[in-house]
C-alpha positions in Angstrom: 32.0 125.8 87.6 33.1 123.3 85.0 33.8 123.6 81.3 30.9 122.4 79.2 31.7 119.2 77.3 35.0 118.8 79.0 36.0 115.2 79.8 38.9 114.9 82.1 41.4 112.3 81.0 43.5 110.1 83.2 47.2 109.0 83.4 49.7 110.6 81.1 47.1 112.6 79.2 45.9 114.1 82.5 49.4 115.1 83.5 49.9 116.8 80.1 46.5 118.6 80.4 47.5 119.9 83.9 50.8 121.1 82.6 49.2 123.0 79.7 46.6 124.6 81.9 49.1 125.7 84.5 51.3 127.1 81.7 48.4 129.0 80.3 47.7 130.7 83.7 51.4 131.6 84.2 51.8 133.0 80.7 48.7 135.1 80.8 49.4 136.2 84.4 52.9 137.4 83.4 52.4 138.8 80.0 48.7 139.5 79.4 46.2 137.8 77.2 47.0 139.5 73.9 50.7 138.9 74.2 50.4 135.1 74.6 50.1 132.6 71.9 49.3 128.8 71.8 53.0 128.3 70.9 54.1 130.2 74.1 51.8 128.0 76.2 53.1 124.8 74.6 56.7 125.8 75.1 56.2 126.6 78.7 54.3 123.3 79.2 57.0 121.3 77.5 54.7 119.9 74.9 54.3 120.3 71.1 51.9 123.0 69.9 49.9 120.4 68.0 49.0 118.8 71.4 47.4 122.1 72.5 45.7 122.7 69.2 44.3 119.1 69.0 42.6 119.4 72.4 41.6 123.0 72.7 41.8 124.4 69.1 42.3 128.0 70.2 44.1 130.1 72.8 40.7 131.4 74.0 39.5 127.8 74.9 42.7 126.8 76.7 42.8 130.0 78.8 39.1 129.8 79.7 39.5 126.1 80.7 42.5 127.0 82.8 40.5 129.6 84.7 37.6 127.1 85.3 40.0 124.4 86.5 42.0 126.7 88.8 39.3 128.8 90.5 37.0 127.4 93.1 33.9 129.5 92.7 32.5 128.6 96.1 32.8 131.3 98.7 33.3 130.3 102.3 29.7 131.1 103.5 28.7 131.1 107.1 25.5 131.6 109.0 26.7 132.8 112.3 23.6 134.9 113.0 25.8 138.1 112.8 26.2 139.8 109.5 29.5 141.4 110.7 31.1 138.0 111.2 29.6 136.7 107.9 31.0 139.7 105.9 34.4 139.3 107.5 34.6 135.7 106.5 33.5 136.6 102.9 36.1 139.4 102.7 38.9 137.2 104.0 38.0 134.5 101.5 38.0 137.0 98.6 41.4 138.3 99.8 42.9 134.7 99.4 41.2 134.5 96.0 42.5 137.7 94.6 46.0 136.7 95.6 45.8 133.4 93.8 47.6 132.8 90.5 44.4 132.1 88.7 42.6 135.3 89.6 45.6 137.4 88.9 45.7 135.9 85.5 42.0 136.3 85.0 42.1 140.0 85.9 45.2 140.6 83.8 43.4 139.0 80.9 40.3 141.2 81.4 42.4 144.3 81.5 44.5 143.3 78.5 41.8 142.5 76.0 40.6 139.1 77.0 37.1 140.4 77.3 36.9 140.3 73.5 37.1 136.5 73.6 33.7 135.0 74.0 35.0 132.0 75.9 37.0 134.1 78.4 34.3 136.7 78.7 31.7 134.0 79.5 33.9 132.6 82.2 34.6 135.9 83.8 31.0 137.0 83.8 29.9 133.6 85.1 32.5 133.6 87.9 31.4 137.0 89.3 27.7 136.3 88.8 28.0 133.1 90.7 29.7 134.8 93.6 26.8 137.3 93.8 24.3 134.5 93.7 26.1 132.7 96.6 26.4 135.8 98.9 22.9 137.3 98.3 21.1 134.9 100.8 23.6 135.8 103.5 22.7 139.5 103.2 19.0 138.8 102.8 18.9 136.8 106.1 20.6 139.7 107.8 17.9 142.0 106.6 15.2 139.6 107.9 17.0 139.6 111.3 16.9 143.4 111.4 20.7 143.7 111.2 20.5 145.7 108.0 17.9 148.2 106.8 15.0 147.0 104.8 15.7 147.6 101.1 19.4 147.1 101.3 20.7 146.0 97.9 22.9 142.8 98.4 24.8 143.5 95.2 25.9 147.0 96.2 26.8 145.8 99.7 28.9 142.9 98.4 30.7 145.1 95.8 31.7 147.6 98.4 32.7 144.8 100.8 35.1 143.3 98.3 35.7 145.9 95.7 38.4 147.8 97.6 40.4 144.6 98.0 40.5 144.2 94.2 41.4 147.8 93.7 44.2 147.8 96.3 45.6 144.5 95.1 45.5 145.0 91.3 45.7 148.8 91.0 47.7 150.0 94.0 49.7 146.8 94.5 49.3 147.1 98.2 50.5 144.1 100.3 47.2 143.2 101.8 46.6 141.2 105.0 43.5 139.5 106.6 43.3 142.6 108.8 42.7 144.7 105.7 39.9 142.4 104.6 38.2 142.8 108.0 38.6 146.6 107.8 37.0 146.6 104.3 34.1 144.4 105.5 33.5 146.6 108.5 33.5 149.8 106.5 31.0 148.4 104.1 28.8 147.2 106.9 28.9 150.6 108.6 27.8 152.2 105.3 25.0 149.7 104.9 23.7 150.3 108.4 23.6 154.0 107.6 21.3 153.2 104.7 23.8 153.9 102.0 22.9 150.8 100.0 19.1 151.1 100.3 17.7 151.5 96.9 15.2 154.4 96.5 11.7 153.4 95.6 10.7 154.3 92.1 8.4 157.4 92.1 5.0 156.7 90.7 4.2 158.3 87.4 1.6 161.1 87.5 -1.2 160.3 85.1 -1.3 162.8 82.2 -4.9 163.8 83.1 -3.8 164.8 86.6 -0.6 166.6 85.7 -0.3 170.3 86.6 0.1 172.7 83.7 1.6 176.2 84.1 
């Protein structure tokens, strides 16, 4: 993902930009979106506030660009031929991601009111949507190989494979390890193979002329 219309400068300007974006992540990660101002970001970055306003204009823009810059939205995808191994790799990758400064700041922002910002909201929705787009073919191939039931919903399986990691990290503050990621992936796979994530077929509507009246 890259910020639309963003031209990355070089030299001293690039170093200043990097300091400002890192400062934005750290400020939001520590204090939450609503509590942070452009002035706070500038002070932390060691630059004048006009430098930030001149390039980004608003806090929303600088925070959104900081997220885009910091988070690599590509999941480590594999095609091992075994959905168990594929899901484990995905879960371990997500674990590393949720423990990163950028994602911690992003989630803190979402929970503290950042969703009201169009720039930040667009980034967060795009980030998670892109992840789903990337992982869906992995699950679809497993269905085609007969490793998952026909009709398995890739979105539901993915959410249950990685959702507990987000919950335990951000809500429970558990110290997670790669073994926890493997356990979560295996639990989601067991549920999927039991048909838990198979979407029910829509029931055909009964034509009015054939409906039974009592």
